[in-house]
C-alpha positions, 0 to 999 in steps of 0.5 A: 363206537369210539373209545373216548375220555370224558373231555372228548365226550363233553366236546361231543355233547357241545358239538351235537347240541350246537348242531341241533339247536342254534340258540346254544352258545359257548362262552368263556376264557380261551374257549375259542381258537385255543379250545379251552385249557383242557381242550374241551371246546376244541374245534367249536370255534372253527365249526360255529364261528365267533358269534356262537363261540365267544372268547371273553375277558378274564372276568368270571362275573361278566361271564356268568352275568352275560350268560344270564342275559343271553338266557333271558333273551332266548339263548341257551348259553354254556359258560365255561369257568376255567377252574371252579376255584375262580368262580367266586368272582361271579358268585353274586351273579350265580347264587344271587341272580341266576339261581333265583331268576325264575322265583323272583320273576314269578316264572316270567323268566327262566335261566336255561344256562349251564355253567361248566367248570373242572374241579377236584384234586390229584392233578397237582393243580395246587391251592387255587386249581383243585377245590371241590365246592359242590356243597355250596352250589347245592345249598343255593336254591334254584341251581341244579348240580351235576357231577359225572363220573364216566365219559358216557354219563358226561355226554348224556348228562350235559345234553340234558343240562343244556336242554333244561330250563333250570340253571345247571352247575356242571362240575367236571372232575379233571382227574378223569378228563383223559382216563378212563376211556369208554365207548360213547355213542356218536348218536343222540342220547341223554342221561336224565338229571336226578337219577343215580346209578348202581354201578355195582351191586352188593349186599353188605355195605353201600358206598355212595360217591360221585365224580372221581371218587366213584372209581375209588369206591369201585377199586376198594370194592374189588379189594375186600372179601365183602359184597359192596354195593356202589352208588354213583349219585350223578346229580346232587341236585336234584338228589335221587334219595329213593335209590340211596335209601333202597341200597341202604335199607338192603345193606344196613351199612352206609359209607359216604365218599367225597373229596371235599372237606368233611365239615358241611360237605355234601356227605353230611346232607346224605348222612342226615337223610339216612338218619331220617329215612333209614335209621331202623335198618342200620347195622353200623354207624354212617361212615364218612370218608372225605377230604380233610378240613384244611385248605387244598394241599400244595403240589408236593402233597397233592396225593395226601388230600383226596380219600385213597382206596385204603381209607375206603377199604378201612371204612368198609372193614369198620362197618363190617366189624361194628 
C-alpha cells in the first residue's frame, strides 16, 4: 500500500468514485487543468474530461446552486470551494436550499452532493483563508458535516459522503494535506459516517477532538504521565454520542478540543450533551480548549491562534488536580 498524505488520499477517492459511478462529477474554481489550489483534483480532468470535471467561474453561489440542480437531475456532484472562508457567497443556496431540499419536497427530491472545502489555521493563510466555521453547518438542519483527521479516514469518509443521499459538507484540514502520511489501500473501502474512533485508549482523561486537533491531542497525551483517551469524532453530524459518553463515563474527566472560536463552537454542544447524559460520572468540570473569540490572526501571529499542545497539557493537568 502506498504511503500518502490527505490530499492524495482524497484524490484517490475522487478517482475511484468517478470510475465506479458515471454520475459522479466534480466542479469548482480551477479544479480542471490546474488540479485545484492544493492539487487535490490533479489528473481528474485528463482522465474524465471537461464534461465531468468542470471549471467554474469565481462564483460560490453558482457552484453550489449548479451542484444542487445536478443532484436533483440524477447526478452526484462534488463541489469544491477553494477555501471555506469563501463559502458564504453561496450560503443561501447551501443553508436555505440544499440542506432543506428533501424536507421541503416531502421526500420527492434528495440532494446527493458533497461540498468540499479546506479549512483551519496554522498554514499562514491569513484572515480570509484560515477560518473554522463548522458549527454553523452543524446548526443547519439537513447537512451532514464530516472532518477527517487522517489520510485513511479521508479517503473512506469521502467515498461514503459521495454515496450518501444526504448533502455533506466535507471539511479538509489543510494543515494535514501533506503530512502526516500513512498507508492508504488502493482498493475500495469506506468509513461510515456518524461513527467516532477511539484513537488512543486511556482511563484518566478523555480528550474529544476532530481534524488537525486530533494530532495535538495525541501529542499532549504522550507528554503527560496520566492515561489519556483520545476520541476522533470524524463526523460532527451525525454525531456519535454513544462513543463519547462511554469514554466520559469511564474517565470522568472530559476535555473538548477544537480550533474554532470558543463561544458557540461545536465544543459547547458536546459539553451540553455531556452535562445532560453523564454529569453523575464527572470528577472534574468539562474543560474546553479552543481558538479565541477574535478574528483569525494575521500571518505574523498565525501560530498563536490554534490551541497548542501546551494548552492541552495544561487542561489535562487541571482536570487531574480538580
